[in-house]
N, C-alpha and C positions, 0 to 999 in steps of 0.2 A: 267318833267312829266314821272316818271318811270313807272306809271301804263299803259302807252301806249305800253310798251314792254311786258306786261303780257296778255296772251290769257285768256279770261274769261272762255272758255270751256276747258282749259287744252291743253295738247299736246305740245311736244317740237320739233317735226319733221317737222313743217310747216303745211300749209293748202292746201286743194284741192278745187278748185272752181267747183260749180255745174252749168253747162251751158245747157240750153234747146236746143235740136238739131234743132228745127224749129225756126229760127230767132236769135239764139245765146243769148237769154236773160239770164242774170245771176240770179240764184235762191238763191245762198248763198254759204256757204263753210263748210267743215268739216276738222278735223285734219287728217293727213296722216295715222295714226294708225287705225282710224275708217274707212277710205276710203278703206284700203286693205281688210278689212273684209266685208264691207257693200256696196262698190261701184265697185266691180269687174264686168267685162262684163257679162251681163245676170242677174244681181241682180235686185231685186225689192226694191226700196228705198222709204221710206215714208218721204215726206218733207212737213211740215205744214199741215198734214192731207191728202195730195194728194199722190197717188202712182205713181212712175215713174220707167221706165225700163232703166237700164244702158246699153247703146250701146257701150260705149268706156271709158276706164280709162287710162289716160296718166300720170303716176307718174312723169316723167321727166318734163312735162309741168305743172304739178299740176292742171290737168283739168279732170273732168268727164262729159261726154255728156249723157243727159237723154232725154227720150221720155215719154209722158203720158202713163200710164199702165192701160188697161181696162180689162184684163183677170182675172179669178177668182183663181189665184194661187199666192203664195209668195215664197220667197227663204230663205234658212238658210245654213250658211257655216258649214263645218266640217273640223276639223284639229287636230293638236297636239300641246301641250304646254309642255315645259321643264323648269325646274328651276335649276339653278346652285347657290350654296351657295358661296358667296364672303367672303373670310377671313376664320375664324375658323368655323368648322362645328357645334360647340357648340353654335354659335351665339355670340352676343354682350354681354359680361359678365357685363359690366357697366350698360347697359340698362336693362338687366335682373334683376340686383340688384335694380335699381330704380323702376322697375315695380313690384317688389316682386313676380317674376314668380316662380311657383312650379317646383320642380325638374322633369326633363323629358320634359320640354318645352323650346323652344329657340326663340329668336327674333334677326334679323340681316339683313344685306344687301344681296340681291340676284340679279341674272340676269335672266330675263324671256325671253325665245325664243318661239315665237308663229308662227306656220306655218299653213297656210290655204291650204288644199289639194283638196277640192272639195266643191260643194254646191248641195243641193237638192231642188227640186221644190215641194211645198205642196199645197193642196187645202185649201182655206180659212176656209170653214165650218167644214170639217172633219179632216183636218190635214193629209190626205192620201198622201203618197209620189208618185209623178208622175215619177220622174227619178232622177238620180244623175249624175252630170257632173264634170269632173276634172278641176282643176285650176292650173296655173303655175304662182305663185306669190312669190316675195321675202319674206323671213322670217322677222319678226319684232323682234328686240332685244331692251330691255330697262332694266335699273337697278332701283330697287325699294326696298321696305322693306317688309319682310314677318315674319310670326310667323309659327313655325312648331312643330309637335309632332312626337316622334319616339317610336317604340315598339321593344323590343328584338325579333329577329326572332323566338326563341323557344317559347316565350309567344304567339306570333301571331299564331304559328302552333297549340298551345293548344286551342286557342280560336275559330278559324275558320279553316275548312278544306281548303287545298291548292287550290282546284278548285274554291272556293268561296271567297277567301281572297281579291283578287284584286277588285271584284265587291262590296264587303263590304266596302273597303276603298273608292272607288269611290262614293258610296251612302252616306257614312258619310261625305265626303267632301261637297257634295251638301247640306246636312242638316245643317252643320255648317255655310256655306255661307248664306243660306237662313235665318238663325236665327241671324246672326250678327247685322242687323239693330235694333234688339230688345235691344241691349246693347250699340251700337255705333251709332253716328249720321252719317249714311251713307245709301246707297242703295245697293241692291244685285249687281247691275251692276258696282259699284265702286270697287269691289274686285274680285279677281280670285282665283283659287285653282288648285292644282295638287296633286295626290296621287301616291305613289310608293310602290309596294310590296317589293322592295329593291332599295333604292337610292344609286347610285354609290359613293357618297361622304360620307354620314353618315354611310353607311354599315348596315342600319336597314330599316324596313318598316317605311316610313315617309310620313306625310300628311302636305302639305303647304297651307297656306292662305296668299295671298299677295295683296298689294295695286296695283290697276290697273293703276295708274299714274306714269310716270317716276319720279324717285327721292323719291317717297313715300309720303303719306299724313299723316299717323299715324293711319289708321284704324286697320291694323293688330296688331300693338303694343297695341292699346286701347283694342282690343279684348283679347289679351294675358293677359292683366292686370286683366280681369274678367274671366279667363280661366275656373275656376271651375264652376262658374254659367253658363257659355256658354256651357260647356260639359253636365252639369246637364239638361239644357234645351233641348239639342240634344237627350239625353237619354230618357227624358220624351216624346218628340215628336215622336220618333221612337217606343216607347213602347205603347203609347196611341192612335196613329193615327189608325182609324178603318179600313183602307184599308188593303188588304192582302199582296200585293207584291210591293206597292209603288204608290204614287200619287203626284201631285204638292204641296200638303201640307207638305209632309215629304221628299222625296228623288228626285223627278223630278225637273229639272232646265230648265228654258226657254233659258239659255245661254250655255248649254252643248255643247262642241265642237264635240262630237260624237253622238249627237242625243239621249241622254239618254239611250244608250245601256249599257249592262253589269252593272246592278245595283242590289244589293241584300240587301233588307231592314233588314232581320233578322241578316245577318252577320254584317251589320252596327251597329245594336244595341249591339251585343256582343263586337265589337271592341270599341264602345263608353264606355261600361262598363269597359273594360280592361284598356283603357286610363285613365278613371276617377279613377280607383283603383290605378293606378301608380302615379297619381298626388296627391291623398289623399283620405281619407275615404269619402264615400257618402252613403246617405240613399237609400235603394232599391226602384225602381219604380215599381208600380203594374200596370200591363196592364189591360185595360178595357175588360170586357167580350164581 
């Protein structure tokens, strides 16, 4: 019965049991990777519609102790994610050929390192931040598959001023991830992304979108296969969204590791146009009045 060795909810690092502090009743379990981000001490965890406050996380014992939560605030982690390309920085040439990728785009294996540095407490109704508290948790590392775009530094400098470039890359990353489920059978939470004004391996400004599961699932590769349509959709969304500086429809993300700071919608549109021009000719998008 090989299916008994396959976790229905993914995760290859084991499971963490959820235990109620009063009485020791078992509530369920989550995978270790999710526990690091969502079950740290002081976190508010939603389990079957009921909020719980995490009073202790013991990764060695694979146990998280919870209490019912009745306050009007929730928590959100903040951290940093890094991506290392495994193998050739130009990606998997054979896979690129099979997917008919346009020049300037790559797909291949990567290593993702996620570090959780702190968490913020926010009001339920307003989202107002009450405070930010540091965390000391081990980084999570896993190997997966990613798709990535690169721009020549001189092209990037011509498109966006240096002070806005990183914010534009960050915003475009959010837009692309948010639109991927329109082309690939996945959810936004199934993939992650990182943008680099200058990636140490590629030597260029590089934007990564990667599968959030160890080993990879194929989401990033499937997105790369429709890269031109995907980028066209991002350009259109950025150009036609009626907001001025960004909203959940275009550049804000509910899973951003730094709380949706440093986002530039206009710079993201210019970068999307530059990337699309590099990959192939595209019809201009007319912004709404």
